[in-house]
N, C-alpha and C positions, 0 to 999 in steps of 0.2 A: 717633823714632827707625824706624829699617828693619830690612825683614827680607825675606829669601827663605830660603823652604828648598828641598832638594834632594835625590834627585835629581828631574827635570824630565818632566812627561810631556804633552808640547802638546793629545792627546789624549783625557785624561782627568784629569781633577785627583788627584792620589796621594795617601792618609789623612793622609800628614801634613802637605799643604798643605789639605786642609779642615779638621784640629784644630787646626792653628798660627789659622786666621784664625776659629776660632769662638771660642777663647781672646780674639784682638785684639779680636771682635766684645762680647764680654764683659763685659769687661773695663773696670773704672771711670774711661775716659781721658775727655780732653777733644771729642778727631778721631780717628778711624779710613778709613784710605782702604785699600780693597783689591782689588789686581789679578794677572792670568796672572802674573805679570811680579816684581813689588813688591806689598809692603806699607807703607804710612807709618803711622803711630799717635802723637799728639800728648796729654803729659798730665802733670802735677805727678811729681817723683821716686819719692816713692814708690810713686802706682800705675805708674809705668812699669819702675819697678824688680819689679815687684810681677808687672804682667804676663808683662814676659823671664823671670823662674825659671820661672812656668806655663809659657812657650810653649819655651824651650828644653827642659824636662823631658818636656812631654806629646809636640812633635814628634819627638825621637827614640826615645821610647818607640812613634810609632806606625812608624816606619820611616824615617827620615829620616836623611841617610847626614852632611850638612853643613845648618849653618842660619849662611848671613852675619847680621851683625847690626851695628849702627849708632846711638849714643845720641850725641844732642847737648845738651848744658846750653844755654840760650838765658835767660840772667837768673835763677836758681833755682840757690840754695846749695846742696850734697848733703853732709848730714851723715850 
């Protein structure tokens, strides 16, 4: 999965970006990479979907006006 939250602030990470990163870093995922312009995470379908739910809810509640999200399925069937 890849995601970004908006609005951007180049001077300081906005609350919604901090919350989104905390959600992903504390999720039970296999790999997480956070950066100033995008974040990625890998894991099983259930773990990713649980993290996405929390990410969306908490980032929006913390002031995000937009969350761009891309989820790729590789070698695992979603049920």
